[in-house]
C-alpha positions as CSV (number, residue, x, y, z in Angstrom):
1,M,6.7,10.7,-10.4
2,E,4.3,7.9,-10.0
3,E,0.7,8.6,-11.1
4,R,-1.7,8.3,-8.1
5,R,-5.0,9.4,-9.3
6,Q,-6.7,8.6,-12.4
7,S,-10.2,10.0,-11.8
8,G,-10.9,10.7,-15.5
9,R,-10.8,7.0,-16.2
10,S,-13.8,4.7,-15.7
11,W,-13.6,1.6,-13.6
12,E,-13.7,-0.5,-16.7
13,Q,-10.7,1.2,-18.2
14,L,-8.8,0.9,-14.8
15,V,-9.7,-2.8,-14.8
16,A,-8.7,-3.4,-18.4
17,R,-5.3,-1.5,-17.9
18,F,-4.5,-3.8,-14.9
19,A,-6.0,-7.0,-15.7
20,R,-4.2,-7.6,-19.0
21,F,-3.3,-11.1,-17.5
22,P,-5.6,-13.4,-15.6
23,G,-5.1,-13.2,-11.8
24,V,-6.4,-11.6,-8.6
25,V,-5.6,-8.6,-6.5
26,A,-5.5,-8.1,-2.7
27,E,-8.2,-6.5,-0.4
28,I,-9.0,-6.4,3.2
29,D,-11.5,-9.0,4.2
30,D,-14.4,-7.4,5.8
31,P,-12.5,-3.9,6.6
32,L,-15.2,-2.6,9.1
33,T,-14.1,-5.2,11.6
34,W,-10.8,-3.3,11.8
35,G,-12.5,0.3,11.7
36,L,-11.5,0.8,8.2
37,D,-13.4,2.5,5.4
38,L,-12.3,2.1,1.6
39,E,-11.6,5.4,0.1
40,E,-10.0,4.8,-3.2
41,E,-9.3,1.9,-5.7
42,T,-7.2,2.7,-8.7
43,V,-4.3,1.9,-10.8
44,T,-1.0,3.7,-10.2
45,G,2.2,4.1,-12.1
46,D,3.0,3.6,-15.8
47,E,3.0,0.7,-18.1
48,R,6.7,-0.7,-18.3
49,P,6.3,-4.4,-18.8
50,D,9.8,-5.1,-17.7
51,D,9.2,-3.5,-14.2
52,P,7.0,-5.4,-11.8
53,T,6.8,-2.3,-9.6
54,S,5.7,0.1,-12.5
55,Q,2.0,-0.6,-12.2
56,R,0.1,-1.4,-9.1
57,F,-3.5,-1.9,-8.2
58,L,-4.1,0.1,-5.1
59,R,-6.8,0.0,-2.5
60,A,-6.5,2.8,-0.1
61,Y,-8.2,2.6,3.4
62,R,-8.7,5.0,6.2
63,T,-9.5,4.4,10.0
64,F,-12.1,6.2,11.7
65,A,-9.3,7.9,13.5
66,G,-7.9,9.1,10.2
67,E,-5.0,6.8,9.8
68,A,-4.2,5.5,6.2
69,L,-3.6,2.0,5.3
70,E,-2.6,1.0,1.7
71,V,-2.9,-2.4,0.0
72,E,-1.0,-2.5,-3.4
73,T,-1.0,-5.4,-5.8
74,L,2.0,-5.8,-8.2
75,H,1.8,-7.5,-11.5
76,D,4.6,-9.8,-10.8
77,P,6.9,-10.6,-7.7
78,C,9.9,-8.5,-7.6
79,P,13.6,-9.7,-8.1
80,M,15.3,-10.2,-4.7
81,D,17.6,-7.1,-5.2
82,V,14.5,-4.8,-5.6
83,I,12.4,-5.8,-2.7
84,D,14.4,-3.8,-0.1
85,D,13.6,-0.6,-2.1
86,V,10.0,-1.5,-2.6
87,V,9.5,-2.1,1.2
88,R,11.4,1.0,2.2
89,A,9.6,3.2,-0.3
90,A,6.2,1.9,1.0
91,A,7.3,2.6,4.6
92,S,8.5,6.0,3.7
93,G,5.1,6.9,1.9
94,A,3.1,5.7,5.0
95,L,5.3,7.5,7.4
96,A,5.0,10.8,5.3
97,A,1.1,10.3,4.7
98,P,0.2,13.0,7.5
99,L,2.5,15.5,5.6
100,H,0.0,15.2,2.6
101,A,-3.2,15.2,4.5
102,D,-5.7,18.0,4.3
103,P,-4.9,20.3,7.2
104,D,-8.8,20.7,7.7
105,T,-9.4,17.0,8.5
106,D,-9.0,15.3,11.8
107,Q,-6.0,13.2,10.9
108,V,-3.4,13.6,13.4
109,A,0.2,14.6,12.3
110,P,2.9,12.9,14.2
111,D,5.3,14.7,16.4
112,F,8.1,13.4,14.2
113,A,6.9,15.5,11.2
114,E,5.8,18.5,13.2
115,A,9.6,18.8,14.4
116,F,10.6,20.1,10.9
117,D,10.3,23.6,9.6
118,D,9.5,22.7,6.0
119,Y,8.4,19.8,3.8
120,R,11.6,19.0,2.3
121,S,13.5,18.5,5.6
122,A,10.5,16.3,6.9
123,M,10.7,14.2,3.9
124,R,14.5,13.8,4.1
125,A,14.1,12.8,7.7
126,V,11.4,10.4,6.9
127,V,13.6,8.7,4.4
128,E,16.7,8.6,6.7
129,A,14.6,7.1,9.5
130,V,13.3,4.3,7.3
131,D,16.8,3.8,5.9
132,E,18.3,3.3,9.4
133,V,15.8,0.2,10.3
134,P,17.0,-3.1,9.2
135,L,14.9,-5.1,6.7
136,M,13.3,-8.2,8.4
137,H,12.3,-11.6,7.1
138,A,9.3,-13.4,8.4
139,T,5.9,-14.7,7.4
140,Y,2.7,-12.9,6.8
141,L,-0.8,-14.3,6.5
142,V,-2.6,-14.0,3.2
143,G,-5.8,-15.8,2.6
144,G,-5.2,-17.6,5.9
145,A,-1.9,-19.0,4.7
146,A,1.6,-18.0,5.8
147,A,3.9,-16.8,3.1
148,P,7.5,-15.5,3.4
149,C,7.7,-11.7,3.5
150,S,9.9,-8.7,4.0
151,R,9.2,-6.0,6.3
152,V,10.4,-2.7,7.7
153,T,8.9,-1.2,10.9
154,V,9.7,2.4,11.9
155,R,8.0,4.8,14.3
156,G,4.8,2.9,14.5
157,V,4.5,2.4,10.9
158,A,5.1,-1.0,9.0
159,A,5.5,-1.9,5.3
160,V,5.3,-5.5,4.1
161,Y,6.1,-7.2,0.9
162,V,4.8,-10.7,0.2
163,A,4.9,-12.7,-3.0
164,V,1.5,-14.5,-3.5
165,G,1.3,-16.8,-6.5
166,D,2.0,-14.8,-9.7
167,R,1.3,-11.5,-7.8
168,A,3.0,-9.5,-5.2
169,V,1.2,-7.7,-2.3
170,V,2.6,-4.5,-0.5
171,I,0.8,-3.5,2.7
172,A,1.7,-0.3,4.5
173,G,0.2,1.6,7.5
174,P,0.0,1.7,11.3
175,D,2.0,-1.4,12.4
176,D,-0.8,-2.8,14.6
177,L,-3.3,-2.8,11.8
178,V,-0.8,-4.3,9.4
179,D,-0.4,-7.1,11.9
180,R,-4.2,-7.7,12.4
181,V,-5.9,-7.2,9.1
182,D,-7.0,-10.2,7.0
183,I,-5.6,-9.8,3.5
184,V,-7.3,-12.1,0.9
185,M,-6.7,-12.4,-3.0
186,R,-9.8,-12.1,-5.1
187,P,-10.6,-11.3,-8.8
188,V,-10.5,-7.7,-9.7
189,R,-13.8,-6.0,-8.7
190,S,-15.1,-2.6,-7.6
191,L,-15.6,-2.7,-3.9
192,L,-16.6,0.9,-4.0
193,H,-19.3,0.3,-6.3
194,Q,-20.1,-3.3,-5.3
195,A,-19.9,-4.5,-8.9
196,D,-17.9,-7.4,-10.5
197,D,-16.0,-6.0,-13.4
198,A,-13.6,-8.7,-14.2
């Protein structure tokens, strides 16, 4: 199970864990333009050096309407035979996000999830819905430059994988936002605390 929260770690520890190599991470340039608020920035996963997906730098945003948008930076680009799984996993996670939301929040659960009696059935239906959609290849703008990408779009949710230099970026959330936000690559820094730490 991927480790999602590391609240016991300081920002410096998170940066040290991810920034073992020189490089940059993805963020949304001026998120308020798109009605987004940065909620979390952390490192997820474990530390298997042979797996480019095992450790990710996550920035999680939320719209004022309660929709989640996540931008993850992977240490290295993925092998071609892994990209499909990475994109589909991101799309499944984004589609299932309302199932994990606090019921006391204003986040709207989709009718798709409400149609199922239990969590397991809903999750199975999410995975099946994502698996039915073909993987598409196009381009995606990162830092104003078009780069080849792999993409899945299902039920208003999109997940995009794009290799950027010696990193890879996965963006997942509402398809209209995924298509409009400006993704940029910058040195690792704490946006929540407005402090440069690497």
